[in-house]
C-alpha positions as CSV (number, residue, x, y, z in Angstrom):
1,M,111.5,88.4,125.2
2,R,110.6,87.9,121.6
3,L,110.9,90.8,118.2
4,E,109.0,89.9,115.5
5,H,107.9,91.7,112.1
6,T,105.1,91.9,111.5
7,G,102.2,93.9,108.8
8,S,102.3,94.3,104.9
9,T,106.3,95.4,105.2
10,S,106.6,91.9,106.4
11,V,104.9,89.7,103.7
12,P,107.9,89.7,100.4
13,G,105.2,90.6,97.9
14,L,103.2,92.7,99.3
15,A,102.2,96.1,99.0
16,A,102.5,98.0,102.2
17,K,102.7,101.8,103.3
18,P,106.5,102.8,104.1
19,I,105.8,101.8,107.9
20,I,107.2,98.9,109.3
21,D,105.1,97.4,112.3
22,M,107.2,96.1,114.6
23,L,105.8,93.8,118.1
24,L,107.7,92.9,120.7
25,V,106.9,90.7,123.4
26,V,107.9,91.7,127.2
27,A,108.2,89.6,130.4
28,A,105.1,92.6,131.9
29,V,104.3,94.9,129.8
30,G,102.6,96.8,132.5
31,N,105.7,97.4,133.9
32,E,106.2,100.5,131.7
33,D,109.8,101.4,133.2
34,S,111.3,98.2,132.1
35,Y,111.1,98.8,128.5
36,V,109.8,101.9,128.3
37,P,112.3,104.2,128.7
38,D,115.3,102.3,126.4
39,L,112.7,103.0,123.8
40,Q,112.2,106.4,124.3
41,T,116.2,107.0,124.0
42,I,116.1,105.3,120.5
43,G,112.9,107.8,119.1
44,Y,110.3,106.0,120.6
45,R,106.9,107.8,121.7
46,L,104.2,106.1,123.7
47,A,100.8,106.8,121.3
48,A,98.7,104.3,123.1
49,R,97.6,102.1,126.5
50,E,95.3,99.1,125.6
51,P,94.9,97.8,129.7
52,G,91.9,96.0,128.4
53,W,93.0,94.1,125.3
54,Y,95.7,92.3,126.8
55,E,98.0,94.9,128.0
56,H,98.6,96.2,124.9
57,R,100.8,99.5,124.3
58,F,101.4,101.0,121.3
59,L,104.6,102.7,120.5
60,T,105.9,104.5,117.4
61,R,109.1,106.5,115.8
62,R,108.8,108.6,112.8
63,T,110.9,110.0,110.4
64,D,109.5,113.5,110.8
65,E,111.1,113.5,114.0
66,G,113.9,112.0,112.6
67,A,114.3,108.5,113.4
68,P,115.7,106.8,109.9
69,C,112.4,104.8,109.1
70,D,108.8,105.0,110.5
71,V,107.8,102.4,112.8
72,N,104.6,101.3,115.0
73,L,106.1,99.0,117.5
74,H,102.8,96.7,119.3
75,V,104.1,95.6,122.6
76,F,102.5,92.4,124.7
77,G,103.1,90.3,127.6
78,P,102.6,86.7,128.0
79,A,99.1,87.0,128.5
80,A,98.7,87.6,124.7
81,A,99.8,84.5,123.8
82,P,96.7,84.3,121.3
83,E,96.5,87.9,120.4
84,I,100.3,87.2,119.3
85,E,99.4,83.8,117.5
86,R,96.8,85.0,115.3
87,I,99.0,88.0,114.3
88,L,101.8,86.0,113.1
89,A,99.4,83.4,112.0
90,F,98.3,86.1,109.6
91,R,101.3,87.1,108.2
92,D,102.8,83.2,107.6
93,R,100.0,82.6,105.8
94,L,100.0,85.7,103.6
95,R,104.1,84.8,103.2
96,T,102.8,81.2,101.9
97,H,99.9,81.9,100.5
98,A,99.3,83.4,97.1
99,E,95.9,83.6,96.4
100,D,95.3,84.7,100.3
101,R,98.0,87.7,99.7
102,A,96.9,88.7,96.1
103,L,93.1,88.8,97.4
104,Y,94.3,90.5,100.8
105,E,96.2,92.9,98.4
106,R,93.3,93.9,95.4
107,I,91.3,94.7,99.3
108,K,93.7,97.3,100.4
109,Q,94.1,98.9,97.2
110,E,90.5,99.2,97.1
111,L,90.3,100.7,100.2
112,V,93.2,102.6,100.5
113,H,92.0,104.9,97.9
114,R,89.4,105.8,100.4
115,E,88.6,109.1,102.4
116,W,89.2,107.5,106.2
117,I,88.7,109.5,109.4
118,S,91.3,108.1,110.8
119,M,93.6,104.6,110.5
120,L,91.7,103.0,112.8
121,H,88.9,103.2,110.5
122,Y,91.1,101.9,107.4
123,S,92.1,98.9,109.3
124,N,88.3,98.0,111.1
125,A,87.2,97.6,106.9
126,K,89.7,95.1,106.0
127,S,88.7,93.6,109.3
128,D,87.0,90.5,107.5
129,I,89.4,89.4,105.3
130,V,92.1,89.6,108.1
131,E,89.9,87.3,109.8
132,E,89.3,84.6,107.1
133,V,93.3,84.8,106.5
134,I,93.5,83.5,110.4
135,A,90.7,81.6,110.6
136,W,92.0,80.0,107.3
137,A,96.2,80.0,108.7
138,L,94.6,78.2,112.3
139,A,93.0,75.6,111.0
140,E,95.2,74.6,108.8
141,R,97.8,74.8,112.0
142,A,95.9,72.8,114.0
143,N,94.4,70.3,111.4
144,G,98.0,69.6,109.7
145,W,96.7,70.8,106.0
146,S,99.7,70.8,103.2
147,A,100.6,73.8,103.0
148,L,99.9,74.0,100.0
149,T,96.0,74.1,100.2
150,Q,94.7,76.9,98.5
151,P,92.0,78.6,99.2
152,A,89.0,78.6,96.6
153,H,88.2,82.2,96.4
154,S,85.0,82.9,94.8
155,S,83.9,86.5,92.4
156,D,82.9,87.8,95.0
157,G,85.0,87.8,97.3
158,G,84.7,84.9,99.0
159,T,86.3,81.8,100.2
160,A,85.2,78.2,99.8
161,M,88.1,76.1,100.7
162,T,89.2,73.0,99.1
163,R,90.3,70.9,102.4
164,R,93.2,68.7,101.7
165,R,94.7,66.8,104.3
166,S,98.5,66.5,104.0
167,S,98.1,63.5,104.2
168,G,95.9,63.3,100.8
169,G,92.8,62.3,102.3
170,S,89.6,64.7,102.2
171,G,88.3,66.6,106.0
């Protein structure tokens, strides 16, 4: 079992909605009887099942239902390791790279003022910057680039990365 704080509230200095996003990894996500009843006793509600996406389960806990804070709980099993790595790489990149954090926050602020049919549409609108940050985070991990490597963001919001390996070479 593994529990991680993810989402915007897990990144110091990043503007966030007052909803805590958590990621829970269990041995067998499809065996809901092994974890859902315990979560329900502390106020979680099973909101969605996505068997086609790593058997993802989504539970919520809301203040308007008596919880002390709003929580989104994403449950995965070990088979979701690639997605879990992406989620944590995104969070960690925003925690350690101020320029990426600022760009992501700027885009979020621009999008939050629009009217959305659902939160899924809002999330989808952020997908380009999220994927870009994840790509740099995973590349940094895979190539051993220095944590000081910073993307150079263009005025149109795109990114051009100056790749400097921690050894000082170019790459």
